[in-house]
TISETOR-758883 format. One record per residue: x, y, z of N, C-alpha, C in turn. Coordinates in Angstrom, 2 decimals, padded with zeros to 5 digits. Each point is the difference from the previous one (the first is absolute). Layout:
<r n_x="X" n_y="Y" n_z="Z" ca_x="X" ca_y="Y" ca_z="Z" c_x="X" c_y="Y" c_z="Z"/>
...
***
This chain:
<r n_x="-032.25" n_y="037.44" n_z="021.63" ca_x="-000.77" ca_y="-000.64" ca_z="001.04" c_x="-000.65" c_y="-001.28" c_z="-000.54"/>
<r n_x="-000.44" n_y="000.05" n_z="-001.24" ca_x="-000.65" ca_y="-001.18" ca_z="-000.59" c_x="000.97" c_y="-001.18" c_z="-000.02"/>
<r n_x="001.24" n_y="000.27" n_z="-000.38" ca_x="000.99" ca_y="-001.08" ca_z="-000.06" c_x="000.25" c_y="-000.59" c_z="001.38"/>
<r n_x="000.02" n_y="000.86" n_z="001.02" ca_x="000.23" ca_y="-000.49" ca_z="001.35" c_x="-001.16" c_y="-000.88" c_z="000.47"/>
<r n_x="-001.23" n_y="000.39" n_z="-000.34" ca_x="-001.17" ca_y="-000.79" ca_z="000.39" c_x="-000.03" c_y="-001.35" c_z="-000.72"/>
<r n_x="000.53" n_y="-000.04" n_z="-001.21" ca_x="000.02" ca_y="-001.24" ca_z="-000.77" c_x="001.14" c_y="-000.93" c_z="000.40"/>
<r n_x="000.93" n_y="000.49" n_z="000.79" ca_x="001.20" ca_y="-000.76" ca_z="000.32" c_x="-000.25" c_y="-001.34" c_z="000.69"/>
<r n_x="-000.89" n_y="-000.10" n_z="001.01" ca_x="-000.20" ca_y="-001.32" ca_z="000.62" c_x="-000.43" c_y="-001.08" c_z="-000.99"/>
<r n_x="-000.94" n_y="000.34" n_z="-000.88" ca_x="-000.45" ca_y="-000.99" ca_z="-001.00" c_x="001.13" c_y="-000.35" c_z="-000.97"/>
<r n_x="000.78" n_y="001.01" n_z="-000.37" ca_x="001.11" ca_y="-000.23" ca_z="-000.92" c_x="001.06" c_y="-000.90" c_z="000.64"/>
<r n_x="000.29" n_y="000.23" n_z="001.27" ca_x="000.99" ca_y="-000.84" ca_z="000.70" c_x="-000.51" c_y="-001.43" c_z="000.10"/>
<r n_x="-001.27" n_y="-000.16" n_z="000.34" ca_x="-000.57" ca_y="-001.35" ca_z="000.11" c_x="000.03" c_y="-000.71" c_z="-001.35"/>
<r n_x="-000.32" n_y="000.72" n_z="-001.07" ca_x="000.04" ca_y="-000.59" ca_z="-001.34" c_x="001.43" c_y="-000.38" c_z="-000.40"/>
<r n_x="000.96" n_y="000.84" n_z="000.37" ca_x="001.39" ca_y="-000.23" ca_z="-000.38" c_x="000.64" c_y="-001.15" c_z="000.78"/>
<r n_x="-000.24" n_y="-000.03" n_z="001.31" ca_x="000.70" ca_y="-000.95" ca_z="000.86" c_x="-000.87" c_y="-001.15" c_z="000.48"/>
<r n_x="-001.34" n_y="000.18" n_z="-000.01" ca_x="-000.92" ca_y="-001.07" ca_z="000.37" c_x="000.38" c_y="-000.72" c_z="001.27"/>
<r n_x="000.31" n_y="-001.27" n_z="-000.13" ca_x="000.35" ca_y="-000.81" ca_z="001.17" c_x="001.51" c_y="-000.14" c_z="000.19"/>
<r n_x="000.77" n_y="000.91" n_z="-000.61" ca_x="001.47" ca_y="-000.09" ca_z="000.09" c_x="000.59" c_y="000.89" c_z="001.09"/>
<r n_x="-000.83" n_y="000.56" n_z="000.89" ca_x="000.51" ca_y="000.90" ca_z="001.04" c_x="001.05" c_y="-000.67" c_z="000.89"/>
<r n_x="-000.12" n_y="-001.30" n_z="000.18" ca_x="000.93" ca_y="-000.75" ca_z="000.86" c_x="001.11" c_y="-000.68" c_z="-000.80"/>
<r n_x="000.02" n_y="000.17" n_z="-001.30" ca_x="001.03" ca_y="-000.60" ca_z="-000.84" c_x="001.36" c_y="000.59" c_z="000.36"/>
<r n_x="000.97" n_y="-000.87" n_z="000.26" ca_x="001.33" ca_y="000.47" ca_z="000.40" c_x="000.89" c_y="000.25" c_z="-001.21"/>
<r n_x="000.88" n_y="000.98" n_z="000.14" ca_x="001.00" ca_y="000.33" ca_z="-001.02" c_x="001.29" c_y="000.34" c_z="000.72"/>
<r n_x="001.12" n_y="000.11" n_z="-000.71" ca_x="001.25" ca_y="000.35" ca_z="000.68" c_x="-000.15" c_y="001.31" c_z="000.78"/>
<r n_x="000.52" n_y="000.01" n_z="001.20" ca_x="-000.15" ca_y="001.13" ca_z="000.91" c_x="000.61" c_y="001.28" c_z="-000.56"/>
<r n_x="-000.67" n_y="001.13" n_z="000.25" ca_x="000.53" ca_y="001.30" ca_z="-000.38" c_x="001.02" c_y="000.45" c_z="001.04"/>
<r n_x="000.65" n_y="001.13" n_z="-000.24" ca_x="000.98" ca_y="000.50" ca_z="000.97" c_x="-000.67" c_y="000.39" c_z="001.32"/>
<r n_x="-001.31" n_y="000.21" n_z="-000.01" ca_x="-000.73" ca_y="000.34" ca_z="001.23" c_x="-000.56" c_y="-001.25" c_z="000.69"/>
<r n_x="000.32" n_y="-001.18" n_z="-000.52" ca_x="-000.42" ca_y="-001.24" ca_z="000.63" c_x="-001.39" c_y="-000.47" c_z="-000.37"/>
<r n_x="-000.62" n_y="000.64" n_z="-000.98" ca_x="-001.33" ca_y="-000.42" ca_z="-000.42" c_x="000.12" c_y="-001.16" c_z="-000.98"/>
<r n_x="-000.88" n_y="-001.00" n_z="000.18" ca_x="000.09" ca_y="-001.16" ca_z="-000.88" c_x="-001.35" c_y="-000.52" c_z="-000.48"/>
<r n_x="-001.08" n_y="000.72" n_z="000.30" ca_x="-001.31" ca_y="-000.33" ca_z="-000.57" c_x="-000.65" c_y="001.28" c_z="-000.51"/>
<r n_x="-000.88" n_y="-000.13" n_z="-000.98" ca_x="-000.61" ca_y="001.15" ca_z="-000.65" c_x="-000.71" c_y="000.90" c_z="001.00"/>
<r n_x="-000.71" n_y="-000.60" n_z="000.94" ca_x="-000.74" ca_y="000.78" ca_z="000.99" c_x="000.93" c_y="000.96" c_z="000.76"/>
<r n_x="001.20" n_y="-000.45" n_z="000.35" ca_x="000.96" ca_y="000.84" ca_z="000.72" c_x="000.45" c_y="001.19" c_z="-000.83"/>
<r n_x="000.07" n_y="-000.16" n_z="-001.29" ca_x="000.42" ca_y="001.08" ca_z="-000.89" c_x="-001.14" c_y="000.98" c_z="-000.24"/>
<r n_x="-001.21" n_y="-000.52" n_z="-000.13" ca_x="-001.15" ca_y="000.87" ca_z="-000.29" c_x="-000.31" c_y="000.98" c_z="001.12"/>
<r n_x="000.13" n_y="-000.42" n_z="001.24" ca_x="-000.36" ca_y="000.87" ca_z="001.13" c_x="000.79" c_y="001.31" c_z="-000.02"/>
<r n_x="001.34" n_y="-000.02" n_z="000.00" ca_x="000.71" ca_y="001.29" ca_z="-000.03" c_x="-000.16" c_y="000.74" c_z="-001.33"/>
<r n_x="-000.20" n_y="-000.75" n_z="-001.09" ca_x="-000.18" ca_y="000.65" ca_z="-001.31" c_x="-001.29" c_y="000.81" c_z="-000.03"/>
<r n_x="-001.08" n_y="-000.58" n_z="000.49" ca_x="-001.28" ca_y="000.71" ca_z="000.02" c_x="000.06" c_y="001.17" c_z="000.98"/>
<r n_x="000.65" n_y="-000.20" n_z="001.14" ca_x="000.17" ca_y="001.09" ca_z="000.96" c_x="000.77" c_y="001.16" c_z="-000.64"/>
<r n_x="001.06" n_y="-000.33" n_z="-000.72" ca_x="000.81" ca_y="001.01" ca_z="-000.67" c_x="-000.81" c_y="000.77" c_z="-001.04"/>
<r n_x="-000.82" n_y="-000.72" n_z="-000.77" ca_x="-000.88" ca_y="000.67" ca_z="-000.97" c_x="-000.96" c_y="000.95" c_z="000.70"/>
<r n_x="-000.49" n_y="-000.43" n_z="001.16" ca_x="-000.90" ca_y="000.85" ca_z="000.78" c_x="000.68" c_y="001.28" c_z="000.46"/>
<r n_x="001.29" n_y="-000.09" n_z="000.32" ca_x="000.74" ca_y="001.21" ca_z="000.39" c_x="000.10" c_y="000.96" c_z="-001.17"/>
<r n_x="000.23" n_y="-000.51" n_z="-001.20" ca_x="000.04" ca_y="000.85" ca_z="-001.18" c_x="-001.36" c_y="000.66" c_z="-000.23"/>
<r n_x="-001.06" n_y="-000.76" n_z="000.14" ca_x="-001.34" ca_y="000.54" ca_z="-000.19" c_x="-000.28" c_y="001.11" c_z="001.00"/>
<r n_x="000.35" n_y="-000.22" n_z="001.26" ca_x="-000.24" ca_y="001.03" ca_z="001.02" c_x="000.80" c_y="001.26" c_z="-000.28"/>
<r n_x="001.23" n_y="-000.16" n_z="-000.47" ca_x="000.81" ca_y="001.16" ca_z="-000.37" c_x="-000.66" c_y="000.78" c_z="-001.13"/>
<r n_x="-000.48" n_y="-000.71" n_z="-001.00" ca_x="-000.68" ca_y="000.63" ca_z="-001.12" c_x="-001.25" c_y="000.75" c_z="000.47"/>
<r n_x="-000.82" n_y="-000.67" n_z="000.83" ca_x="-001.23" ca_y="000.63" ca_z="000.47" c_x="000.29" c_y="001.23" c_z="000.87"/>
<r n_x="001.04" n_y="-000.09" n_z="000.82" ca_x="000.39" ca_y="001.15" ca_z="000.83" c_x="000.45" c_y="001.17" c_z="-000.83"/>
<r n_x="000.79" n_y="-000.27" n_z="-001.02" ca_x="000.47" ca_y="001.09" ca_z="-000.88" c_x="-001.15" c_y="000.61" c_z="-000.78"/>
<r n_x="-000.91" n_y="-000.84" n_z="-000.46" ca_x="-001.15" ca_y="000.50" ca_z="-000.74" c_x="-000.87" c_y="000.90" c_z="000.90"/>
<r n_x="-000.20" n_y="-000.42" n_z="001.23" ca_x="-000.78" ca_y="000.80" ca_z="000.94" c_x="000.69" c_y="001.35" c_z="000.25"/>
<r n_x="001.31" n_y="-000.04" n_z="000.19" ca_x="000.76" ca_y="001.23" ca_z="000.23" c_x="-000.08" c_y="000.92" c_z="-001.21"/>
<r n_x="000.13" n_y="-000.58" n_z="-001.19" ca_x="-000.03" ca_y="000.82" ca_z="-001.22" c_x="-001.37" c_y="000.62" c_z="-000.22"/>
<r n_x="-001.07" n_y="-000.71" n_z="000.34" ca_x="-001.34" ca_y="000.58" ca_z="-000.13" c_x="-000.18" c_y="001.15" c_z="000.97"/>
<r n_x="000.55" n_y="-000.16" n_z="001.19" ca_x="-000.13" ca_y="001.03" ca_z="001.04" c_x="000.74" c_y="001.27" c_z="-000.41"/>
<r n_x="001.18" n_y="-000.15" n_z="-000.56" ca_x="000.82" ca_y="001.15" ca_z="-000.38" c_x="000.15" c_y="000.08" c_z="-001.52"/>
<r n_x="-001.11" n_y="-000.13" n_z="-000.71" ca_x="000.03" ca_y="-000.02" ca_z="-001.46" c_x="000.64" c_y="001.26" c_z="-000.57"/>
<r n_x="-000.33" n_y="001.16" n_z="000.56" ca_x="000.55" ca_y="001.26" ca_z="-000.51" c_x="001.53" c_y="000.03" c_z="000.10"/>
<r n_x="000.54" n_y="-000.53" n_z="001.09" ca_x="001.45" ca_y="-000.04" ca_z="000.18" c_x="000.66" c_y="-000.82" c_z="-001.10"/>
<r n_x="-000.55" n_y="-001.17" n_z="-000.29" ca_x="000.58" ca_y="-000.87" ca_z="-001.02" c_x="-000.18" c_y="000.57" c_z="-001.40"/>
<r n_x="-001.10" n_y="000.69" n_z="-000.25" ca_x="-000.18" ca_y="000.65" ca_z="-001.30" c_x="001.03" c_y="001.09" c_z="-000.20"/>
<r n_x="000.36" n_y="000.73" n_z="001.07" ca_x="001.03" ca_y="001.04" ca_z="-000.12" c_x="001.36" c_y="-000.61" c_z="-000.34"/>
<r n_x="000.24" n_y="-001.20" n_z="000.49" ca_x="001.27" ca_y="-000.66" ca_z="-000.33" c_x="000.06" c_y="-000.38" c_z="-001.49"/>
<r n_x="-001.15" n_y="-000.42" n_z="-000.53" ca_x="-000.06" ca_y="-000.40" ca_z="-001.39" c_x="-000.09" c_y="001.18" c_z="-000.95"/>
<r n_x="-000.78" n_y="000.99" n_z="000.39" ca_x="-000.23" ca_y="001.19" ca_z="-000.85" c_x="000.32" c_y="001.23" c_z="000.83"/>
<r n_x="001.23" n_y="000.48" n_z="-000.08" ca_x="000.38" ca_y="001.18" ca_z="000.79" c_x="-000.85" c_y="001.22" c_z="-000.39"/>
<r n_x="-000.28" n_y="000.88" n_z="000.98" ca_x="-000.81" ca_y="001.21" ca_z="-000.29" c_x="000.68" c_y="000.94" c_z="-000.97"/>
***
């Protein structure tokens, strides 16, 4: 979570005023940094939500998962 909270400052430090800088287009038609960052950050958020959902599920059914790791 700490890394995710630090991400806006890290992106600003890394790219600064280059968000509109053009580069050769990707296969998805993106040609500026801002266009690439939007789906990338969204994708990272999907991974985070998957992780948080699994962690919540595992806490709820902790005994079930312990039985998988350490059979009776």
